[in-house]
C-alpha positions as CSV (number, residue, x, y, z in Angstrom):
1,M,0.0,0.0,0.0
2,S,1.4,3.4,-1.0
3,P,2.0,6.0,1.8
4,A,-0.6,8.3,0.2
5,I,-3.4,5.8,0.2
6,A,-2.4,4.8,3.8
7,Q,-2.8,8.5,4.8
8,V,-6.2,8.7,3.1
9,Q,-7.3,5.6,4.9
10,L,-6.0,7.0,8.2
11,A,-8.1,10.1,7.5
12,A,-11.2,8.0,6.8
13,N,-10.6,5.9,9.9
14,E,-10.2,9.0,12.0
15,A,-13.4,10.3,10.5
16,S,-15.1,7.0,11.3
17,E,-14.2,7.3,15.0
18,H,-16.0,10.6,15.1
19,R,-18.7,9.7,12.7
20,P,-21.6,10.5,15.2
21,L,-20.2,14.1,15.5
22,I,-19.9,14.4,11.7
23,I,-23.4,13.1,11.1
24,S,-24.8,15.4,13.9
25,L,-23.3,18.5,12.2
26,F,-24.7,17.5,8.8
27,A,-28.1,16.7,10.3
28,A,-28.1,20.0,12.3
29,F,-27.6,22.0,9.1
30,V,-30.1,20.1,7.1
31,I,-32.8,20.4,9.8
32,A,-32.1,24.1,10.3
33,T,-32.3,24.8,6.6
34,L,-35.5,22.7,6.2
35,F,-37.0,24.7,9.1
36,I,-36.1,27.9,7.3
37,T,-37.6,26.5,4.1
38,V,-40.9,25.5,5.7
39,W,-41.1,28.9,7.4
40,A,-40.5,30.8,4.2
41,G,-42.9,28.4,2.3
42,R,-45.7,29.5,4.6
43,Q,-45.1,33.1,3.5
44,T,-45.1,32.2,-0.2
45,K,-48.6,33.4,-1.3
46,D,-48.3,34.1,-5.0
47,A,-46.0,33.8,-8.1
48,A,-44.1,37.0,-7.1
49,D,-43.2,35.4,-3.8
50,F,-42.2,32.0,-5.4
51,Y,-40.1,33.5,-8.2
52,A,-38.8,36.7,-6.7
53,G,-39.3,36.5,-2.9
54,G,-41.9,39.2,-3.1
55,R,-39.0,41.6,-4.1
56,S,-38.7,42.2,-0.3
57,F,-34.9,41.7,0.2
58,S,-32.6,44.6,0.9
59,A,-29.4,45.3,-1.1
60,F,-27.2,43.8,1.7
61,Q,-29.4,40.7,2.1
62,N,-29.4,40.1,-1.7
63,G,-25.7,40.7,-1.9
64,L,-25.2,38.1,0.8
65,A,-27.5,35.7,-1.0
66,V,-25.8,36.4,-4.4
67,S,-22.5,35.5,-2.7
68,G,-24.1,32.3,-1.4
69,D,-25.4,31.5,-4.8
70,Y,-22.1,32.2,-6.5
71,M,-19.6,30.7,-4.1
72,S,-20.3,27.1,-5.1
73,A,-18.6,23.8,-4.7
74,A,-16.4,24.9,-7.5
75,S,-15.2,27.9,-5.4
76,F,-14.6,26.0,-2.2
77,L,-13.6,22.5,-3.3
78,G,-12.7,22.8,-7.0
79,I,-10.5,25.9,-6.8
80,A,-8.7,24.7,-3.6
81,G,-8.0,21.4,-5.4
82,A,-6.9,23.1,-8.6
83,I,-4.4,25.3,-6.7
84,A,-3.2,22.4,-4.6
85,L,-2.4,20.4,-7.8
86,F,-1.4,23.1,-10.3
87,G,-0.3,26.1,-8.2
88,Y,-0.5,29.4,-10.1
89,D,-2.7,28.0,-12.9
90,G,-5.3,26.8,-10.4
91,F,-5.5,30.3,-8.9
92,L,-6.5,31.7,-12.3
93,Y,-10.0,30.3,-11.6
94,S,-10.3,32.6,-8.6
95,I,-9.3,35.6,-10.7
96,G,-11.7,34.8,-13.6
97,F,-14.7,34.2,-11.3
98,L,-14.1,37.5,-9.5
99,V,-13.4,39.7,-12.6
100,A,-16.5,38.4,-14.2
101,W,-18.6,40.4,-11.7
102,L,-17.5,43.7,-13.3
103,V,-19.3,42.6,-16.5
104,A,-22.4,41.8,-14.6
105,L,-22.2,45.1,-12.6
106,L,-21.4,47.4,-15.5
107,L,-23.6,45.9,-18.3
108,V,-26.4,43.7,-16.9
109,A,-27.5,44.1,-13.3
110,E,-29.4,47.4,-13.5
111,P,-30.9,47.3,-17.0
112,L,-32.0,43.7,-16.4
113,R,-33.7,44.5,-13.1
114,N,-35.6,47.3,-14.8
115,S,-36.6,45.4,-17.9
116,G,-37.7,42.0,-16.7
117,R,-40.1,40.5,-14.2
118,Y,-39.0,37.0,-13.2
119,T,-36.7,35.5,-15.9
120,M,-34.4,36.3,-18.7
121,G,-37.2,35.4,-21.1
122,D,-39.2,38.5,-19.9
123,V,-36.4,40.8,-21.2
124,L,-36.3,39.2,-24.6
125,A,-40.0,38.9,-25.0
126,Y,-40.6,42.6,-24.3
127,R,-39.8,43.7,-27.9
128,M,-39.9,40.4,-29.8
129,R,-42.3,37.6,-30.6
130,Q,-43.2,36.0,-27.3
131,R,-43.5,32.3,-27.9
132,P,-40.3,31.5,-29.9
133,V,-38.0,33.6,-27.7
134,R,-39.4,32.4,-24.5
135,T,-39.0,28.8,-25.7
136,A,-35.4,29.5,-26.6
137,A,-34.7,31.3,-23.3
138,G,-36.3,28.5,-21.2
139,T,-34.3,25.8,-23.1
140,S,-31.0,27.7,-22.6
141,T,-31.7,28.4,-18.9
142,I,-32.4,24.7,-18.2
143,V,-29.2,23.5,-20.1
144,V,-26.9,26.0,-18.4
145,S,-28.4,25.1,-15.0
146,I,-28.0,21.4,-15.5
147,F,-24.3,21.9,-16.4
148,Y,-23.8,23.8,-13.2
149,L,-25.8,21.3,-11.2
150,L,-23.4,18.6,-12.4
151,A,-20.5,20.3,-10.6
152,Q,-22.5,20.6,-7.3
153,M,-23.6,16.9,-7.4
154,A,-20.0,15.8,-8.1
155,G,-18.8,17.8,-5.2
156,A,-21.4,16.4,-2.9
157,G,-20.5,12.8,-3.9
158,V,-16.7,13.2,-3.1
159,L,-17.3,15.2,0.0
160,V,-19.7,12.9,1.8
161,S,-17.8,9.8,0.6
162,L,-14.7,11.1,2.3
163,L,-16.5,11.7,5.6
164,L,-18.5,8.6,5.8
165,G,-15.7,6.3,4.4
166,I,-17.9,5.3,1.4
167,T,-15.7,3.9,-1.4
168,T,-18.2,2.1,-3.6
169,D,-19.7,3.7,-6.7
170,A,-23.2,2.7,-5.5
171,G,-22.7,4.6,-2.3
172,K,-21.5,7.7,-4.0
173,I,-24.5,7.6,-6.4
174,L,-26.8,7.3,-3.4
175,I,-25.3,10.4,-1.9
176,V,-25.9,12.3,-5.2
177,A,-29.5,11.1,-5.1
178,L,-29.9,12.3,-1.5
179,V,-28.6,15.8,-2.5
180,G,-31.1,15.8,-5.4
181,V,-34.0,14.9,-3.1
182,L,-33.1,17.7,-0.6
183,M,-32.8,20.2,-3.4
184,I,-36.3,19.3,-4.7
185,V,-37.7,19.7,-1.2
186,Y,-36.0,23.1,-0.7
187,V,-37.3,24.6,-4.0
188,S,-40.8,23.1,-4.2
189,I,-41.6,24.1,-0.6
190,G,-39.7,27.4,0.0
191,G,-39.5,29.0,-3.5
192,M,-37.3,32.1,-3.7
193,K,-37.8,33.2,-0.1
194,G,-36.7,29.9,1.3
195,T,-33.8,29.6,-1.1
196,T,-32.6,33.1,-0.4
197,W,-32.5,32.6,3.4
198,V,-30.7,29.3,3.0
199,Q,-28.1,31.1,0.7
200,M,-27.6,33.9,3.3
201,V,-27.0,31.4,6.1
202,K,-24.7,29.4,3.9
203,A,-22.7,32.5,2.8
204,V,-22.1,33.4,6.5
205,L,-21.0,29.8,7.3
206,L,-18.7,29.6,4.3
207,I,-17.0,32.9,4.9
208,G,-16.6,32.0,8.6
209,G,-15.2,28.6,7.8
210,T,-12.8,29.9,5.2
211,I,-11.5,32.7,7.6
212,L,-10.9,30.0,10.3
213,I,-8.8,27.8,7.9
214,T,-7.0,30.8,6.4
215,F,-6.1,31.9,10.0
216,L,-4.8,28.5,10.9
217,V,-2.8,28.1,7.7
218,L,-1.1,31.5,8.2
219,L,-0.5,30.8,11.9
220,K,1.3,27.6,10.8
221,F,3.7,29.8,8.8
222,N,3.9,32.7,11.3
223,F,1.8,34.8,8.9
224,N,4.6,34.8,6.4
225,I,3.0,34.3,2.9
226,S,6.4,33.9,1.3
227,D,7.2,30.9,3.5
228,L,3.8,29.4,2.7
229,L,4.3,29.7,-1.0
230,G,7.9,28.4,-0.7
231,K,6.9,25.3,1.2
232,A,4.0,24.7,-1.2
233,A,6.4,24.8,-4.2
234,E,8.8,22.5,-2.4
235,N,6.2,20.0,-1.2
236,S,4.5,19.9,-4.6
237,G,7.6,18.3,-6.2
238,K,7.4,20.9,-9.0
239,G,9.7,23.5,-7.5
240,A,9.6,27.1,-8.8
241,A,7.4,26.0,-11.7
242,F,4.5,25.5,-9.2
243,L,4.4,29.3,-8.6
244,E,4.7,30.2,-12.3
245,P,2.2,30.1,-15.2
246,G,2.1,27.0,-17.4
247,L,1.9,24.0,-15.1
248,Q,-1.6,23.1,-16.3
249,Y,-2.0,25.4,-19.3
250,G,1.4,25.9,-20.8
251,A,3.0,22.7,-21.9
252,T,1.7,22.9,-25.5
253,G,0.1,25.4,-27.8
254,T,-3.2,23.6,-27.4
255,S,-3.1,24.0,-23.6
256,K,-2.3,27.7,-23.9
257,L,-5.3,28.1,-26.2
258,D,-7.4,26.2,-23.7
259,F,-6.4,28.6,-21.0
260,I,-7.4,31.7,-23.2
261,S,-10.7,29.9,-23.9
262,L,-11.2,29.3,-20.1
263,G,-10.5,32.9,-19.3
264,I,-12.9,34.3,-21.8
265,A,-15.7,32.0,-20.5
266,L,-15.1,32.8,-16.9
267,V,-15.0,36.6,-17.4
268,L,-18.1,36.7,-19.7
269,G,-20.1,33.8,-18.2
270,T,-21.4,35.3,-14.9
271,A,-23.5,37.9,-16.7
272,G,-25.4,35.1,-18.5
273,L,-25.9,32.6,-15.6
274,P,-29.6,32.2,-15.0
275,H,-29.5,31.6,-11.3
276,I,-27.5,34.9,-10.9
277,L,-29.7,36.9,-13.2
278,I,-32.9,36.0,-11.3
279,R,-31.4,37.3,-8.1
280,F,-31.6,40.8,-9.5
281,Y,-35.5,40.5,-9.4
282,T,-35.6,39.9,-5.6
283,V,-34.8,43.5,-4.7
284,P,-37.3,46.4,-4.9
285,N,-35.6,48.5,-7.6
286,A,-32.5,48.8,-9.8
287,K,-30.6,50.9,-7.3
288,A,-30.8,48.0,-4.8
289,A,-29.8,45.6,-7.6
290,R,-26.6,47.6,-8.3
291,K,-25.8,47.9,-4.5
292,S,-26.3,44.2,-4.0
293,V,-23.7,43.5,-6.8
294,N,-21.3,45.9,-5.0
295,W,-21.9,43.9,-1.7
296,A,-21.4,40.6,-3.6
297,I,-18.1,41.8,-5.2
298,G,-16.8,42.7,-1.7
299,I,-17.8,39.4,-0.1
300,I,-16.7,37.2,-3.0
301,G,-13.5,39.2,-3.5
302,G,-12.5,38.5,0.1
303,F,-13.3,34.8,-0.2
304,Y,-11.3,34.4,-3.4
305,L,-8.3,36.0,-1.8
306,M,-8.5,33.4,0.9
307,T,-8.5,30.6,-1.6
308,I,-4.7,31.3,-1.8
309,A,-4.4,30.0,1.7
310,L,-6.7,27.1,1.1
311,G,-5.0,25.9,-2.1
312,F,-1.4,26.7,-1.3
313,G,-1.9,25.6,2.3
314,A,-3.1,22.2,1.1
315,A,-0.1,22.0,-1.3
316,A,2.3,22.9,1.6
317,L,0.9,20.6,4.2
318,I,-0.3,17.5,2.3
319,S,1.5,15.4,-0.3
320,Q,0.3,15.6,-3.9
321,D,-0.1,11.8,-3.8
322,E,-2.4,11.9,-0.8
323,I,-4.6,14.6,-2.4
324,I,-4.8,12.6,-5.7
325,A,-5.4,9.3,-3.9
326,S,-8.4,10.9,-2.1
327,N,-9.8,12.3,-5.3
328,P,-8.1,12.4,-8.7
329,S,-9.2,16.0,-9.4
330,G,-8.3,17.4,-6.0
331,N,-11.8,18.1,-4.9
332,T,-11.1,17.0,-1.3
333,A,-8.0,19.2,-0.8
334,A,-9.9,21.7,1.5
335,P,-11.4,19.1,3.9
336,L,-8.1,17.2,4.0
337,L,-6.3,20.5,4.8
338,A,-8.8,21.0,7.7
339,L,-8.0,17.5,9.0
340,H,-4.2,18.1,8.8
341,L,-4.4,21.5,10.5
342,G,-6.2,20.0,13.5
343,G,-4.1,16.8,13.5
344,V,-4.8,13.7,11.6
345,D,-5.0,11.5,14.7
346,S,-6.7,14.0,17.0
347,A,-10.3,14.8,17.9
348,W,-9.7,18.5,17.0
349,G,-8.7,17.3,13.5
350,A,-11.9,15.3,13.2
351,I,-14.0,18.3,14.5
352,L,-12.4,20.7,12.0
353,L,-12.8,18.2,9.2
354,A,-16.5,17.7,10.1
355,T,-17.1,21.5,10.4
356,I,-15.5,22.4,7.1
357,S,-17.2,19.5,5.3
358,A,-20.6,20.5,6.7
359,V,-20.0,24.1,5.5
360,A,-19.1,22.7,2.0
361,F,-22.2,20.5,2.0
362,A,-24.2,23.6,3.0
363,T,-22.6,25.4,0.0
364,I,-23.7,22.6,-2.3
365,L,-27.3,22.5,-1.0
366,A,-27.7,26.3,-1.3
367,V,-26.4,26.5,-4.8
368,V,-28.3,23.5,-6.2
369,A,-31.5,25.1,-4.7
370,G,-30.8,28.4,-6.6
371,L,-30.0,26.6,-9.8
372,T,-33.1,24.4,-9.7
373,L,-35.2,27.4,-8.9
374,A,-33.8,29.3,-11.9
375,S,-34.5,26.5,-14.3
376,S,-37.9,25.5,-12.9
377,S,-39.0,29.2,-12.9
378,S,-38.0,29.6,-16.5
379,F,-39.9,26.4,-17.5
380,A,-43.0,27.4,-15.7
381,H,-43.0,31.1,-16.5
382,D,-41.6,31.1,-20.0
383,I,-42.5,27.7,-21.5
384,Y,-45.6,26.6,-19.6
385,A,-47.4,29.8,-18.9
386,N,-46.5,31.8,-22.0
387,V,-45.9,29.2,-24.7
388,I,-48.0,26.1,-23.9
389,R,-50.9,28.0,-22.2
390,K,-50.4,31.2,-24.3
391,G,-50.6,33.5,-21.3
392,Q,-53.9,32.0,-20.0
393,A,-52.4,30.1,-17.0
394,T,-53.3,31.4,-13.5
395,E,-50.5,32.2,-11.0
396,K,-51.5,29.1,-9.0
397,E,-51.1,26.8,-12.1
398,E,-47.8,28.5,-12.9
399,V,-46.4,27.8,-9.5
400,R,-47.6,24.2,-9.6
401,A,-45.9,23.8,-12.9
402,A,-42.6,25.2,-11.4
403,R,-42.8,22.6,-8.6
404,L,-43.4,19.7,-11.0
405,A,-40.5,21.0,-13.1
406,T,-38.3,21.0,-10.0
407,I,-38.9,17.2,-9.7
408,G,-38.0,16.6,-13.4
409,I,-34.8,18.7,-13.3
410,G,-33.8,17.1,-10.0
411,A,-34.1,13.6,-11.6
412,V,-32.0,14.6,-14.6
413,S,-29.4,16.2,-12.3
414,I,-29.1,13.1,-10.2
415,L,-28.6,10.9,-13.3
416,L,-25.9,13.1,-14.8
417,G,-24.3,13.9,-11.5
418,A,-23.7,10.2,-10.9
419,L,-21.8,10.1,-14.2
420,A,-19.7,13.2,-13.4
421,R,-18.7,12.3,-9.9
422,D,-14.9,12.0,-10.6
423,L,-14.5,15.3,-12.6
424,N,-13.0,18.5,-11.1
425,V,-15.9,20.6,-10.0
426,A,-14.2,23.9,-11.0
427,G,-13.8,22.5,-14.5
428,L,-17.4,21.5,-14.7
429,V,-18.6,25.0,-13.6
430,A,-16.3,26.5,-16.2
431,L,-18.3,24.6,-18.9
432,A,-21.5,26.1,-17.5
433,F,-19.9,29.6,-17.8
434,A,-19.0,28.9,-21.4
435,V,-22.5,27.8,-22.3
436,A,-24.0,30.8,-20.6
437,A,-21.6,33.2,-22.3
438,S,-22.3,31.6,-25.7
439,A,-26.1,31.4,-25.6
440,N,-27.4,33.9,-23.1
441,L,-25.0,36.9,-22.9
442,P,-25.0,37.8,-26.7
443,T,-28.8,37.8,-26.7
444,I,-29.2,39.8,-23.5
445,L,-26.7,42.5,-24.7
446,Y,-28.2,42.7,-28.2
447,S,-31.7,43.0,-26.7
448,L,-30.8,45.8,-24.3
449,F,-28.4,47.8,-26.5
450,W,-29.1,47.1,-30.3
451,K,-32.1,48.9,-31.7
452,R,-32.2,46.7,-34.9
453,F,-32.1,43.3,-33.1
454,T,-34.9,40.9,-34.2
455,T,-36.6,37.7,-33.1
456,Q,-34.7,35.7,-35.6
457,G,-31.4,37.2,-34.3
458,A,-32.3,36.2,-30.8
459,L,-33.2,32.6,-31.8
460,W,-30.0,32.2,-33.9
461,S,-27.9,33.6,-31.1
462,I,-29.4,31.4,-28.4
463,Y,-29.6,28.2,-30.3
464,G,-26.4,28.7,-32.2
465,G,-24.3,29.5,-29.1
466,L,-26.0,26.6,-27.2
467,I,-25.6,24.0,-29.9
468,V,-22.0,24.8,-30.6
469,A,-21.0,25.1,-26.9
470,V,-22.7,21.8,-25.9
471,G,-21.6,20.1,-29.1
472,L,-17.9,21.0,-28.6
473,V,-18.1,19.8,-25.0
474,L,-19.5,16.5,-26.0
475,F,-16.7,15.9,-28.4
476,S,-14.0,17.2,-26.1
477,P,-11.6,15.4,-23.6
478,V,-14.1,16.4,-20.8
479,V,-16.5,13.6,-22.0
480,S,-14.1,11.0,-23.5
481,G,-10.6,10.1,-24.5
482,D,-9.0,11.2,-21.2
483,P,-8.3,9.3,-18.0
484,K,-10.3,11.9,-16.1
485,A,-13.1,12.1,-18.6
486,M,-16.8,11.3,-17.9
487,F,-16.4,8.2,-20.1
488,P,-12.6,7.4,-19.8
489,D,-12.8,4.0,-21.6
490,V,-14.1,5.3,-24.9
491,D,-12.7,8.0,-27.2
492,F,-14.8,10.0,-29.6
493,A,-13.1,13.4,-28.8
494,W,-12.1,15.3,-31.9
495,F,-12.2,18.8,-30.4
496,P,-8.8,19.2,-28.6
497,L,-9.8,21.9,-26.0
498,K,-11.6,21.2,-22.7
499,N,-13.1,24.7,-22.8
500,P,-15.2,25.6,-25.9
501,G,-15.6,29.4,-25.1
502,I,-13.0,30.6,-27.6
503,I,-15.1,29.2,-30.5
504,S,-18.7,29.2,-29.1
505,I,-18.8,32.7,-27.6
506,P,-17.9,34.6,-30.8
507,F,-20.2,32.2,-32.7
508,G,-23.1,33.2,-30.4
509,F,-22.5,36.9,-31.1
510,L,-22.0,36.3,-34.8
511,M,-25.2,34.3,-35.1
512,G,-27.2,37.0,-33.4
513,W,-25.8,39.6,-35.8
514,L,-26.3,37.4,-38.9
515,G,-29.8,36.3,-37.9
516,T,-30.7,40.0,-37.5
517,V,-29.2,41.3,-40.8
518,L,-30.8,38.4,-42.8
519,S,-34.2,38.8,-41.1
520,K,-37.1,40.3,-43.1
521,E,-38.7,41.3,-39.8
522,E,-39.0,45.1,-39.2
523,P,-37.9,45.7,-35.5
524,D,-40.5,47.7,-33.5
525,A,-38.6,51.1,-32.9
526,G,-41.3,52.2,-30.4
527,K,-40.9,49.0,-28.3
528,Y,-37.1,49.5,-28.3
529,A,-37.5,53.1,-27.2
530,E,-39.7,52.0,-24.3
531,L,-37.3,49.3,-23.3
532,E,-34.4,51.7,-23.4
533,V,-36.1,54.2,-21.2
534,R,-37.3,51.5,-18.8
535,S,-33.9,49.8,-18.6
536,L,-32.1,53.1,-17.9
537,T,-34.6,54.8,-15.6
538,G,-36.7,52.0,-14.1
539,T,-39.9,53.7,-15.3
540,G,-42.6,51.1,-15.5
541,A,-40.4,48.4,-13.9
542,H,-42.2,45.7,-11.8
């Protein structure tokens, strides 16, 4: 048995000795959040409550909830793992996720809050033909949400497996199913109010847990960051290369191109993520939407700075072999770091491991609830109420359709999450960003800022960006032809990059332009003028 595997087994054994404590912490969080959900569910009276929390949240509350929605398993588990294994290149995820908020703040938050009601489809349908654009917007929202959900499910599987000592595939799949069931309960009972409160609680727990680990890591190195980075480089076995660009994305021309593709997707993707966009509708006005983004940038920025301590701390204190033996993509680096900081053979180590893992589990549950709410809302409001029922559905019928959609989306997520359980969660989220930036962002920007934009342009942009992004992912090393792929034993990958953004994002913008210039439809200048005034001033906003 290799020393690394022995260490992982020791960690699992240590966890097993304190399993009652671990299960108690998990159960306490689940019970507390279920209580919040039921309490919020009793206050959910109509569609505005279910979709937008009655627009009753303050800028700070929404900023905290946006942070909770955004700091997903990718942020806590995936980025820490990527830094622990690839050093500088792993930290680029943190930079990309943070910089992306500037696009959301400067271009999207305020006009979107003024222009829409519950979903992205509301903005597009304001000046275009309702049924086709709502169908396209709903389809895109569901696809992007499912990609993002995959990452959360994969994170849940590896996290709980580590804690409970589950090594069988069947056990990991069962954990994924449990998360899916909890997510369905949260959304169908609590709606946006319940989901928002869960996200706020989770954001506080995550920031608190990360501050604790950061403090303990820095204490270990007498608050000397240079010593921390030096030890991480030495312990990684890569030397100075660990602290320089190129370890993951610099060996070949293809990997450098992959890095550029990743960067473009991360920076542009946030402004097209459905579960982030719907958060702008939970505040009373556009000013509060802008302020909530400012709060979110501050909270998220602080968190991503601390990922330096999480990732490089794991690299400095744990061997690369042990991290990889626990999870090939490094997803368990943060919980393992907590265990090592407390002492692998001590009760304090087990308590720290259980606490950080419970926080990570809270992170996953809160984010999957937000994602499921975004996709089920879009199905019910855009596809069911406005396409299938042609605007004749009552609010009660619409909310019932959203709850049924939650069950369907939960089932699909469980199935796909079981297949994706060994992939790096930060990488999976990057794919969701690429799809969002390819299909949603071009259409939103054209709708808000291009007078001539037509229905055909919107359809070509959404479907073109969506089909190319998803198609390139399916035929990339993420799905097949790679030891860490979803299907490692087969190879049908002909697209060499793991991140499709460099092709699919420009294609989405191009198709929106091409569809518009080739369209025979005359855009409604009056409607655009109304939308422009509304998006800039808030006049007539819901």
